Structures are given as C-alpha cells and as structure tokens.
C-alpha positions, 0 to 999 in steps of 0.5 A: 500500500502506497500513499499518493499526493495529487495536485488537481485543477478544476473548473467549478462551474458545473460542480456543487462544491468539492465534497460528496453530497447526495444526488449532486455532482461534486469534485470528490465524487468524480475523482473517487469514481475514477479511482474506483474504475481503476481499482475494479470497483473497490472504493478508494477514499480521497482526502483533500486539503479542504473543501471548496463551495459550488462554482468555486474553482481550483488551480492547486487543490491537493488530495491524497489517497492510498492504493495497493496498485503497482503503477509507475508514478507517471502512469497515475496522471495519465490513467486518471486524466483518461477517466476524469471529465474535462473539467477536472485535471490531475496536474501531478502525482507523487508518492509521499510518506505514509504519514502525509496528510493533505489536510492536517499538514497544510502550512498555508493556503493561497486563494485568488479572487478575480473581478472583471472591472468593466462597464460591459460584462465579458461573455467569455469570463462570466463564469470565471470572474465576478463582473463589477462595473462600478469605479473603485478606490484601490488605495482605500481597499489596500488600506483596509486590507492591511488592517486584516493582515496578521492574527485575528478572530475572523468571526465577522468574516465567517458565514454564520452557518458553521460549526467551527468554534475557533475562528482565529486565523492568520493572514500573511498577505493580501495583494491586489493586482490590476491586469487589463480589465481584471483586478486580482486579489490574492490572499495567503493565510494559515487557514480560512473560515467558511466563506471568509475570502468571499466575505472579505472581498465583498467588504473590500468592495464596499470600502472601494465604492465608498460605502464603508471607510477603510478604518472600519475594518478594525471595528468590524474585526473587534465586533465579532459579528457577521452582520458588520461585514459586507456581502459575500462575493459570488463563488465563481470569482474565487480560485484555490490557487496553491496549498503550501506544506513543509518548507513553506516560509512566511 
C-alpha cells in the first residue's frame, strides 16, 4: 500500500462544491469514481486539503489517497486524466510518506479572487470572474486590507452557518493586482473560515465604492459579528490557487 499526493485543477462551474453530497455532482465524487474504475470497483477514499463551495474553482487543490496498485508514478496522471471529465485535471502525482496528510499538514493556503472591472460584462469570463462595473478606490481597499493582515478572530468574516468554534486565523498577505480589465486579489493565510475570502472581498468592495471607510475594518474585526461585514462575493470569482506544506516560509 502506497500513499499518493495529487495536485488537481478544476473548473467549478458545473460542480456543487468539492465534497460528496447526495444526488449532486461534486469534485470528490468524480475523482473517487475514477479511482474506483481503476481499482475494479473497490472504493478508494480521497482526502483533500479542504473543501471548496459550488462554482468555486481550483488551480492547486491537493488530495491524497492510498492504493495497493503497482503503477509507475507517471502512469497515475495519465490513467486518471483518461477517466476524469474535462473539467477536472490531475496536474501531478507523487508518492509521499505514509504519514502525509493533505489536510492536517497544510502550512498555508493561497486563494485568488478575480473581478472583471468593466462597464460591459465579458461573455467569455462570466463564469470565471465576478463582473463589477462600478469605479473603485484601490488605495482605500489596500488600506483596509492591511488592517486584516496578521492574527485575528475572523468571526465577522465567517458565514454564520458553521460549526467551527475557533475562528482565529492568520493572514500573511493580501495583494491586489490590476491586469487589463481584471483586478486580482490574492490572499495567503494559515487557514480560512467558511466563506471568509468571499466575505472579505465583498467588504473590500464596499470600502472601494465608498460605502464603508477603510478604518472600519478594525471595528468590524473587534465586533465579532457577521452582520458588520459586507456581502459575500459570488463563488465563481474565487480560485484555490496553491496549498503550501513543509518548507513553506512566511
């Protein structure tokens, strides 16, 4: 029995999220179905670095699974991709230590949120960017974002329907980069709560549009109340970009 680590990408448009759900198409169910075909009907459970919601994309999701099959490591990628639908791709496969855990060994994660900053929507990017046609004060957004960097209780930036008790997380970096009509917001942290990145994006948009002042981020954090933050930005603009393990430096 060997443990394998895979880096996968997927287009979240047609998925009801990553995690298996009854009577719904999910990334996990498609991956496990492909593995089941390779193992002649035996169910092989996969473990991911974390879940993504419906319509959320991934460039660098990480999963692990155990298999008794003796397949050269380079053969795994080819075999899995031949069995997977076109909106999931296995980018790499490697044999790892049996103690490696895709979720519990995570040191940091990077998410990116893409905004389409134009009066007119783009028909080709409508499922991959959130169209935002209004002017934004990027300096105010950067000032607000800087107040979120560090270790804080992010209760105000977490969806209310969560069972997680400890809402303290550390954000190492928030960066904003304009590329033509797109504004890309990057977030690196030691972990993210349910809808945390999307709520931060929604709140930053309210700052950029003048609905909130940048300095309000301090009181929003201190208030530990979801109603103080902005709306949750749509899922289709969000990407799980990269997962960092041992050797990652802050």
